[in-house]
C-alpha positions in Angstrom: 129.0 -95.6 161.1 130.1 -93.5 163.9 133.4 -90.2 164.0 135.0 -92.7 165.6 134.9 -95.7 163.6 136.1 -94.1 160.4 138.0 -91.3 158.6 135.0 -89.6 156.8 136.0 -86.9 153.3 138.5 -84.7 155.6 137.8 -80.9 155.4 139.6 -78.6 152.7 143.1 -78.1 153.1 142.8 -74.6 153.1 142.1 -72.2 156.3 140.2 -69.5 156.4 142.5 -67.3 159.1 145.3 -67.6 156.0 144.3 -64.8 153.1 147.3 -66.5 150.9 146.3 -70.2 151.0 145.1 -72.3 148.0 141.4 -73.1 147.9 141.9 -76.8 146.6 139.5 -79.5 145.0 139.3 -82.6 144.2 141.8 -85.2 144.6 144.5 -82.4 145.1 142.8 -81.4 148.4 142.5 -85.1 149.1 146.5 -85.8 148.6 147.2 -82.5 150.3 145.4 -83.1 152.9 147.2 -86.6 153.6 150.5 -84.9 152.8 150.0 -82.6 156.1 148.6 -85.6 157.7 152.0 -87.5 157.3 154.4 -85.0 157.8 152.7 -83.9 161.4 152.8 -88.0 162.1 156.2 -88.7 160.7 157.5 -85.7 163.2 155.8 -87.5 166.2 156.6 -90.7 165.4 160.5 -90.4 165.3 160.5 -87.6 167.6 159.1 -90.1 170.3 159.5 -93.7 169.0 162.6 -93.9 166.4 165.3 -91.3 166.4 167.1 -90.7 163.2 170.4 -88.6 162.1 169.2 -85.0 162.6 170.5 -84.1 159.7 168.4 -86.2 157.7 165.3 -85.8 160.0 165.8 -82.1 159.7 166.3 -82.1 155.5 163.3 -84.3 155.4 161.5 -81.9 157.6 162.4 -78.8 155.3 161.9 -80.1 151.9 158.4 -82.2 152.6 157.6 -78.8 154.4 158.5 -77.4 150.6 156.8 -79.3 149.0 153.5 -79.2 150.6 154.4 -75.5 151.0 154.3 -74.5 147.1 151.0 -76.7 147.2 149.4 -74.3 149.7 150.8 -71.1 149.0 150.4 -69.6 145.2 153.4 -68.0 143.0 150.9 -64.9 143.4 148.3 -63.6 145.2 144.9 -65.4 144.7 142.9 -68.8 145.9 142.8 -71.0 142.7 141.4 -74.1 143.2 144.0 -76.1 141.1 148.6 -76.4 141.5 149.8 -75.5 138.5 152.8 -77.7 137.0 155.7 -75.5 138.1 154.4 -75.6 141.6 154.6 -79.7 141.2 158.0 -79.6 139.4 158.9 -77.0 142.7 157.8 -79.8 144.9 160.0 -82.6 143.5 162.6 -80.5 143.4 162.5 -79.9 147.6 161.9 -84.1 147.7 165.7 -84.6 145.1 167.4 -82.5 148.0 166.3 -84.4 150.7 167.2 -88.0 148.8 170.7 -86.0 147.8 171.4 -85.5 151.4 170.1 -88.9 152.5 172.3 -90.7 150.1 175.5 -88.5 150.3 175.3 -88.2 154.2 178.7 -89.8 155.1 179.9 -88.4 152.6 178.8 -84.9 153.2 180.1 -85.0 156.5 183.8 -85.0 156.1 183.7 -82.2 152.9 181.1 -79.8 153.3 182.4 -76.9 154.4 186.0 -78.4 152.9 185.9 -80.0 149.6 182.2 -79.5 148.4 181.6 -80.8 145.1 179.3 -79.6 142.3 176.6 -81.5 143.2 176.7 -80.4 146.9 176.4 -76.7 145.2 173.6 -77.7 143.3 171.6 -79.0 145.9 172.7 -76.5 147.9 171.8 -73.7 145.9 168.6 -75.4 144.5 167.4 -75.8 148.3 168.2 -72.2 149.8 166.4 -71.1 146.3 163.4 -73.0 147.0 162.9 -71.9 150.7 163.4 -68.0 150.0 160.7 -68.3 147.3 158.6 -70.7 149.6 159.4 -67.9 152.6 158.1 -65.4 150.4 154.8 -66.6 149.4 154.3 -67.4 153.2 155.7 -64.4 154.6 155.7 -61.7 152.4 159.1 -60.2 151.1 160.7 -58.5 154.3 162.4 -61.9 155.7 163.7 -63.1 151.9 165.2 -59.5 151.1 167.2 -59.6 154.4 168.4 -63.2 153.7 169.5 -61.9 150.0 171.8 -59.5 151.3 173.1 -61.5 153.9 174.3 -64.2 150.9 175.3 -60.9 148.4 177.2 -59.5 151.7 179.4 -63.2 151.2 180.2 -62.5 148.0 180.9 -58.5 148.4 183.1 -58.3 151.3 185.7 -57.9 149.6 184.9 -54.3 148.7 183.4 -53.2 151.9 184.9 -51.4 154.3 185.4 -51.4 157.8 183.7 -54.1 160.2 182.1 -55.5 157.0 184.9 -56.3 155.4 185.8 -59.9 154.7 188.0 -62.6 152.2 184.6 -63.3 150.1 183.5 -66.9 149.6 183.4 -69.2 146.6 179.3 -69.8 145.4 180.4 -73.8 145.8 181.5 -73.7 149.0 178.8 -70.8 150.0 175.9 -73.2 149.3 176.8 -75.9 150.1 177.5 -74.2 153.7 174.3 -72.8 153.8 172.8 -75.7 153.2 174.3 -77.6 156.3 173.8 -78.3 159.9 175.6 -75.0 159.8 173.3 -72.9 158.4 169.7 -74.1 157.1 169.6 -77.4 158.9 171.5 -75.5 162.5 169.7 -74.1 165.6 166.4 -72.7 164.1 165.5 -76.0 161.9 166.2 -77.8 164.6 163.7 -75.7 166.6 161.0 -76.3 164.3 161.1 -80.1 163.4 161.0 -81.0 167.3 159.3 -78.6 169.4 157.6 -76.0 167.3 156.1 -78.8 165.3 155.2 -80.8 168.7 153.1 -77.8 169.8 151.1 -76.5 166.8 149.7 -80.0 166.7 148.9 -79.9 170.5 147.4 -76.5 169.5 145.4 -78.3 167.0 144.3 -80.7 169.3 143.4 -78.7 172.2 141.0 -76.4 169.5 140.0 -79.7 167.8 138.2 -81.2 171.2 136.9 -77.7 171.8 139.4 -76.5 175.3 140.0 -72.9 172.9 136.4 -72.5 172.7 136.6 -73.0 176.5 139.3 -70.6 177.6 137.5 -67.4 176.0 133.8 -69.1 177.8 136.2 -68.7 181.1 137.2 -65.7 181.0 132.7 -64.3 179.6 132.6 -65.7 183.2 135.0 -63.9 185.1 135.1 -60.4 183.6 132.3 -60.2 181.1 130.2 -58.4 183.6 132.4 -56.1 184.8 133.0 -52.7 183.3 135.1 -52.7 179.7 133.7 -56.2 180.0 134.6 -57.7 176.3 137.8 -56.0 176.8 138.8 -57.8 179.8 137.6 -60.5 178.4 139.8 -60.0 175.2 142.8 -59.8 177.7 142.3 -62.7 179.9 141.3 -64.9 176.7 144.5 -63.9 174.6 146.4 -64.7 177.6 144.7 -68.3 178.0 145.2 -68.7 174.2 148.2 -67.7 173.9 150.0 -70.0 176.3 148.8 -72.7 173.0 148.8 -70.6 169.6 152.4 -69.2 169.0 151.3 -66.0 166.7 150.2 -62.6 167.6 148.0 -62.7 164.2 146.8 -66.2 165.0 145.8 -65.3 168.5 143.9 -62.4 167.3 141.9 -64.2 165.3 141.2 -66.8 167.3 139.8 -64.7 169.8 139.2 -61.6 167.7 136.6 -62.7 166.0 134.7 -63.3 168.8 135.9 -60.3 171.5 135.9 -57.4 168.6 132.2 -57.3 167.9 131.6 -57.6 171.7 133.3 -54.6 172.2 132.0 -52.8 169.9 128.6 -53.5 171.3 129.3 -52.1 174.6 130.8 -48.6 172.6 134.3 -49.5 172.1 134.8 -47.4 168.5 135.9 -50.4 166.2 139.6 -49.0 165.9 139.8 -49.0 169.9 138.9 -52.7 169.7 140.9 -53.9 167.6 143.9 -51.8 169.2 143.2 -53.8 172.4 143.1 -57.3 171.1 145.7 -56.8 168.5 148.3 -55.9 172.1 146.4 -58.6 174.4 147.1 -61.6 172.0 150.5 -60.0 171.3 151.3 -61.3 174.7 150.2 -64.8 173.9 154.0 -64.9 172.0 155.4 -64.8 175.4 153.1 -66.7 177.7 154.6 -69.7 179.5 154.4 -72.5 178.9 154.8 -72.4 175.2 156.3 -69.1 174.7 155.8 -69.0 170.5 159.1 -70.5 169.4 161.3 -68.5 170.3 161.7 -69.8 173.9 162.8 -72.9 172.3 165.0 -71.5 170.0 166.8 -69.5 173.0 167.1 -72.9 174.7 169.3 -74.3 171.2 171.2 -70.9 171.0 172.1 -70.7 174.8 171.8 -74.2 176.1 169.6 -72.9 179.2 167.5 -75.7 179.9 163.8 -74.9 178.5 162.1 -75.6 182.0 164.2 -72.6 183.5 163.5 -70.2 180.8 159.9 -71.0 181.0 159.9 -70.3 184.8 162.3 -67.0 184.5 159.3 -65.7 181.4 156.0 -65.8 184.1 156.8 -62.8 185.6 157.3 -60.7 182.9 154.8 -62.0 181.1 152.2 -61.5 184.1 153.7 -57.6 184.0 152.8 -57.4 180.4 149.0 -59.0 180.8 149.1 -56.8 183.8 149.7 -53.5 181.8 147.3 -54.0 179.6 144.7 -55.0 182.1 144.9 -51.9 183.6 145.1 -49.7 180.2 142.0 -51.4 179.6 140.7 -50.8 182.7 141.3 -46.8 182.5 140.4 -46.8 179.5 136.8 -48.0 180.1 136.7 -45.4 183.1 137.4 -42.7 181.1 134.4 -44.0 178.5 132.1 -44.5 181.3 132.0 -48.0 179.3 129.3 -50.7 180.6 129.7 -54.7 181.3 127.5 -57.4 179.6 124.5 -58.2 181.0 124.4 -61.2 183.3 121.9 -63.4 181.0 124.6 -62.9 178.6 127.0 -64.4 180.4 127.7 -68.3 181.1 127.5 -68.9 184.7 130.6 -69.1 186.5 129.6 -72.4 188.8 128.3 -73.7 185.7 131.7 -72.5 183.5 133.7 -74.2 186.7 132.3 -77.8 186.5 134.2 -78.1 182.6 137.5 -76.7 184.5 139.0 -80.7 184.0 139.4 -78.9 179.9 142.9 -77.3 181.4 143.9 -80.9 182.2 146.4 -80.5 178.9 148.0 -77.3 180.1 148.4 -78.7 183.3 149.3 -81.9 182.3 152.3 -79.9 180.2 153.3 -77.9 183.0 153.7 -80.9 185.5 155.5 -82.2 182.7 158.5 -79.5 182.1 157.9 -79.1 185.8 158.6 -82.6 186.8 162.0 -82.9 184.6 160.4 -84.7 181.5 161.8 -83.9 178.2 159.7 -81.2 176.4 158.8 -83.7 173.5 157.8 -85.8 176.1 155.8 -83.4 178.1 154.2 -82.3 174.8 153.3 -86.0 173.5 151.9 -86.6 177.2 149.7 -83.3 176.9 148.2 -84.1 173.6 147.6 -87.4 174.6 145.6 -86.2 177.2 143.7 -83.6 174.9 142.2 -87.1 173.2 141.1 -88.3 176.5 139.8 -85.0 178.2 138.0 -84.7 174.7 136.1 -87.7 175.6 134.4 -85.6 178.5 132.9 -83.3 176.2 130.1 -84.4 173.9 130.9 -81.5 171.1 134.5 -81.8 170.8 134.9 -85.8 171.4 138.0 -87.1 169.0 137.3 -90.5 167.4 139.2 -91.2 164.8 138.3 -89.2 162.1 139.3 -85.6 164.3 142.4 -87.2 165.1 143.5 -87.5 161.9 141.8 -83.9 161.3 144.0 -82.0 163.8 146.8 -84.0 162.8 146.4 -82.4 159.5 145.6 -79.1 161.0 148.9 -79.4 162.8 151.4 -79.9 160.0 149.1 -77.5 157.7 150.0 -74.4 160.2 153.5 -76.1 161.0 154.3 -74.8 157.1 154.8 -71.3 158.0 156.7 -71.4 160.6 159.5 -73.9 159.2 159.7 -72.0 156.2 160.5 -68.8 158.6 162.8 -70.8 160.6 164.8 -72.1 157.8 165.1 -68.8 156.6 166.6 -67.4 158.9 169.1 -70.6 160.0 170.4 -68.8 156.2 171.0 -65.4 158.3 172.5 -67.3 161.4 174.6 -69.3 159.5 176.0 -66.7 157.2 176.7 -64.3 160.8 178.4 -67.1 162.5 180.8 -68.4 158.8 181.5 -63.7 158.0 182.2 -63.3 162.1 179.8 -59.9 161.8 177.7 -61.0 164.5 180.6 -60.4 167.2 182.1 -57.4 164.8 178.9 -55.9 165.7 178.5 -56.8 168.8 182.1 -54.5 169.1 180.2 -51.9 167.7 177.7 -51.8 169.9 179.6 -52.6 173.0 182.0 -48.8 171.2 178.8 -47.0 170.5 177.3 -47.6 173.9 180.7 -46.8 175.5 180.7 -49.2 178.1 177.1 -47.7 179.2 174.7 -51.0 180.2 171.3 -48.9 179.6 172.6 -47.4 175.8 173.3 -51.0 174.9 169.7 -52.2 175.8 168.3 -49.2 174.2 169.8 -49.9 171.5 169.1 -53.8 171.6 165.6 -52.6 171.8 165.6 -50.0 169.0 167.6 -53.1 166.7 165.1 -56.5 167.9 161.5 -53.7 167.2 163.4 -53.0 163.6 163.7 -56.4 162.9 160.5 -57.2 164.2 158.8 -55.1 161.8 160.1 -56.7 158.7 160.1 -60.6 159.4 157.6 -62.9 162.0 158.7 -62.9 166.1 161.1 -66.0 165.4 163.1 -65.1 163.0 163.4 -61.8 164.2 164.5 -62.8 168.4 166.9 -65.0 165.7 168.8 -62.7 163.8 168.7 -60.2 166.9 169.8 -63.2 169.2 173.1 -63.4 167.1 174.1 -59.8 166.3 172.8 -57.9 169.3 172.5 -60.6 172.5 176.5 -61.2 172.5 177.3 -57.2 172.9 175.0 -57.5 175.7 176.4 -60.4 177.4 180.2 -58.6 177.1 178.7 -55.8 178.7 178.1 -58.1 181.6 174.3 -58.7 181.4 173.8 -62.4 182.3 173.3 -64.2 179.2 169.5 -65.3 179.9 168.3 -61.5 180.9 170.0 -60.5 177.3 168.2 -63.0 175.5 165.0 -62.4 177.2 165.4 -58.9 176.9 165.6 -59.2 172.7 163.0 -61.6 172.5 160.6 -59.8 174.6 161.1 -56.7 171.9 160.7 -59.1 168.9 157.7 -60.2 170.5 156.2 -56.6 170.7 157.4 -55.1 167.5 154.1 -56.4 166.4 152.5 -53.8 167.3 154.6 -50.9 166.4 154.1 -49.0 163.5 154.7 -49.4 160.9 154.7 -52.7 160.3 152.0 -54.0 163.0 151.4 -57.2 161.7 149.1 -58.1 165.0 147.2 -54.8 164.9 146.5 -55.5 160.9 145.0 -58.5 161.2 142.5 -56.8 164.0 141.8 -54.4 162.3 140.8 -56.6 159.3 138.3 -58.0 161.6 136.8 -54.7 163.3 137.0 -52.9 159.6 139.4 -50.0 161.1 141.8 -48.1 159.6 145.0 -50.6 159.7 148.0 -47.7 160.3 145.5 -45.5 163.4 145.0 -49.5 164.9 148.7 -50.0 164.6 149.0 -46.6 166.3 146.5 -47.0 169.4 147.8 -50.3 169.7 151.1 -49.1 170.4 149.5 -46.6 172.9 147.9 -49.7 175.0 151.0 -51.7 175.2 153.1 -48.5 175.7 153.5 -49.4 179.1 154.7 -53.3 178.6 158.0 -51.1 176.7 159.5 -50.8 180.0 159.1 -54.4 181.4 161.8 -56.0 179.7 163.7 -52.8 181.8 162.5 -53.9 185.0 163.6 -57.3 184.7 166.9 -56.0 183.8 167.5 -54.0 186.1 165.7 -56.7 189.2 166.7 -60.0 188.4 164.1 -61.3 190.3 161.2 -60.6 188.3 163.3 -63.8 186.3 162.6 -65.7 189.6 166.6 -64.8 189.9 167.3 -65.2 194.0 165.8 -64.8 197.5 161.6 -65.4 197.4 161.0 -63.0 199.7 163.5 -60.3 197.3 160.7 -61.9 194.4 158.1 -61.2 196.3 158.8 -57.7 196.9 160.0 -56.8 193.2 157.1 -58.3 192.2 154.5 -56.5 194.5 156.6 -53.5 193.5 156.3 -53.8 190.2 152.6 -54.3 189.7 152.1 -51.5 191.9 154.7 -49.6 189.5 152.8 -50.8 186.2 149.9 -49.5 187.7 151.3 -46.1 188.6 152.3 -46.0 184.6 149.2 -46.6 183.5 147.3 -44.4 185.0 150.4 -41.9 184.2 149.3 -42.5 180.6 145.7 -42.8 180.2 145.7 -39.4 182.4 143.2 -40.9 185.1 144.4 -41.8 188.6 140.7 -41.6 191.3 139.1 -39.2 188.2 140.7 -37.2 185.7 144.7 -36.5 186.6 146.2 -32.9 185.5 150.3 -32.7 184.2 151.3 -32.5 187.6 149.6 -35.2 188.6 150.8 -37.5 185.7 153.9 -36.6 186.3 154.1 -37.2 189.9 152.8 -40.9 188.9 155.5 -41.1 186.2 157.9 -40.9 188.7 156.3 -42.9 191.4 155.6 -45.5 188.8 160.1 -45.7 187.8 160.9 -45.4 191.4 158.8 -48.4 192.6 160.1 -50.1 189.5 163.7 -49.2 189.8 163.4 -52.2 192.6 165.5 -50.7 195.5 164.1 -50.1 198.9 165.3 -46.1 198.9 163.3 -45.8 195.8 160.6 -48.0 197.0 160.4 -45.5 199.4 160.1 -42.3 197.4 157.9 -43.9 194.6 155.3 -45.1 197.6 155.5 -41.5 199.0 154.9 -39.8 195.2 152.0 -42.2 194.7 150.5 -40.6 198.3 150.7 -37.0 197.4 149.4 -37.9 194.2 146.3 -39.3 196.3 146.2 -36.5 198.7 146.7 -33.7 195.3 143.5 -35.7 194.2 141.4 -35.8 196.9 141.7 -32.1 197.6 141.2 -31.3 194.0 138.0 -33.4 193.7 137.2 -31.3 197.3 137.4 -28.5 195.7 135.0 -29.3 192.9 132.7 -30.2 195.2 132.9 -27.4 197.2 132.5 -25.2 194.0 129.6 -27.5 192.7 127.5 -26.9 196.4 128.0 -23.2 196.4 127.0 -23.1 192.8 123.6 -24.4 193.7 123.2 -23.2 197.1 123.3 -19.8 194.6 
């Protein structure tokens, strides 16, 4: 009996990429496997064929996901081989919440937020507590604590001063309101129950069909031989993997297990190798077409079509990776790094014979650009991954592999489902209390009408939130609190939300809590904190990219094509010069005077106006002349010394 004829014994449910997950065995392993498969299949079928009421659909998404999550993640650290009785009870309680909503839907549509019953209160309270607990197990304490503070704020409002003051809410009203379409089942869960699960399953199909491995092979063939080759492979493969992998840490694990040992082999210290991988992998969340989950939430919040957001993100994403690539190249020059031997690398022409493996991404992008819905385009991409797999014997997807890919997609969705549901608590409370609008007013007052000052405040808030929360939740909260204030200052909605989202992503490499750097440090064996600082330094030039597209809307594809092309060209040159200034290397070792000229030149080119472009070009040429003169003096001194 062949692979395509039967579904053989499933692989273990526990994911080796998740150190928190249980390692189950026996019938519990099989049960969880089929539960995750059904979870993914339920969503794909209903999204494409049989749509149902959104409240019922999203409540099943959260409740079924919570039941699976309590089986996957233990109460405390550990990987015990069975699900304890209390987690079975929590799972049943989760399912009970969905049953209650489905049974009472018609009445709840009219009474939630007005006259909730005792049953509504109990189900709301239980549902919220279950989400907080599962989120704690999946992601740690930060997000549940912040959500709990917001819940307490609803009760403490009458005793708080200033903009924090409100009249307070009764418990019955509050929890029934939060556990409704205004909170938990609002925009964040709308995204996780549609786009996120679809594209996570899509990612699982690409990995099962070995397309993910091809990305690394492709990067090796075009950059592995170059100076510091493995580091450049890390940048290119992370950009490609970022198109299908929506998390920084997940991208680190997917590519870093291969690239970090190679970087160490050619001479990079463990800390530097991990930092490069972390910085490169973090950019995956801003790389179209998938962009993690943030782009979908942005579309849901702003009403801007996802296709427009995806197109607007292209140049900023490329600038991020150009910045990282330049810093890596300059670092390899300073260290005198070499590349890998041609004999160790796949031949480019042979790799290109398998370029058909890019077809699923081509189908996805074509579908999005052609006007198909995101769900239809994602489904077509998923189906094309199955077709492509049949051209590759190693990744051929028969029924067994399709079922396993579905189960992996369902399993990988649980963490983001919990994060989105928990973020929905915060977003719902922000809307209920009006604190978001009041905070925006305070931001306007503090910035005193200065857009630049307001942007700096927004940057700091997004980074601080991102340090303790996954990017999805950090962006959702920052977008509710900060983005409205920026928009009131005259910043375009797309620019404001892209700005906040970008810094929520970069928080993954910002100390002291840099999750991507910690994941890379675990692979390289380096110190996590030192690795996070080094990753921050590699990503430093990328910190200016959001300010670039604020001052140059052309970088978000806004404006005339020629203007966009000019802005893009000067931005790339500016990013390169800024990288040279940061690394202290420009046609050789650069002193502080040259670094200062390069830094000012970079900022002038980044500003985007023609006068500043001319100033930047003049300063860059002056830096070149300075370096040439300095190099000539050094050569002359060496010649004199040798004659003596």
